[in-house]
Phi, psi and omega in degrees: 000132181292151189306315184295324177295315180294321177303312181299316181297312183289329177293319179297317178300313181293319179298330186269008177293127180301144187299325180292320178293318179301315181300315180297312182294322176304314182295316181297315181297313181299313182293323178297317179296308186298330179271000183274153176297328179307312182284312184302320183281352182272134176266324180240123184246127174250116189221147178282152174268110190303146187219137180053238188264015178293156174306128186291130180249004185304310183295319181298313181298315181302314179295315184296327180298337179282340189219358184222166167278127185239136178228147177242153180282142170235121185257156174241108185288347180286313181247009179056035177262168183212144174230156177261123179248131182291142176233159172213186183300335184262006184300144175265135180245149175228167179263132178273185185293343177270350182095010181271141175284121182232158176296142176290117185293344179285335184242004180242155179257142175287138175262133177295129181306330181290345180269353184276128179267323187222126178245126179253124186241148173280163177202161174261329179198161174213161178237183184293347181260001180087012174285144184239137172259114178263205185266355176100357180279338179076011183301310181288326178296331177277327186280318186306319179297344179277348179285163173297156180299328183267003177291146184255136179244123185236134173261144174253128186220138171291166185297341183255019183258005178277137171232154184300312184207134177255144173280124182243158177244166187301333183270354180289129181261137182278160175269152173275325181214157166233134173254123186217192181236135179242136180257132175232177182304324183262018173133194182254138184226148174287144181225133176251114180261126179257139182246000000 
């Protein structure tokens, strides 16, 4: 299936998750991340500000602000570039061209990509090899190579965002981990998949 067709399909699947199920999965994913060594060992966290039907990052950001350096992405739609801007409790936010709340670049500082330990990325789908289907802008595919070699890249995914195999291109960057939800007879559990 060509990427744009798959994007539409996976976006629809994600948009249609019932709100009660979404709330449960958001909580499980957030707690699984926060209790993981991946998160605990990171000093500087670069994380997306969740928008529409993306896995919610509000709780993660709130927790991280107490103990880490936290940065959010600010994109430039003209050249499809992205920078990480530091935030704190007093940060001023503005709305970007996509409608996402981002740090005001006039009052926030850019974080050097080499200082980032952990990057959390949104996704529409992922496969067993750690390939990620994004939105097609290529922002993260351009940004990830600027990180240190030992920096960790993690995708957050609802239980229905897995696909068997994604068609990838040479510039597509893989994930190191995906944090998702697995259902068993006795309930729902957080799962950390390593690639």
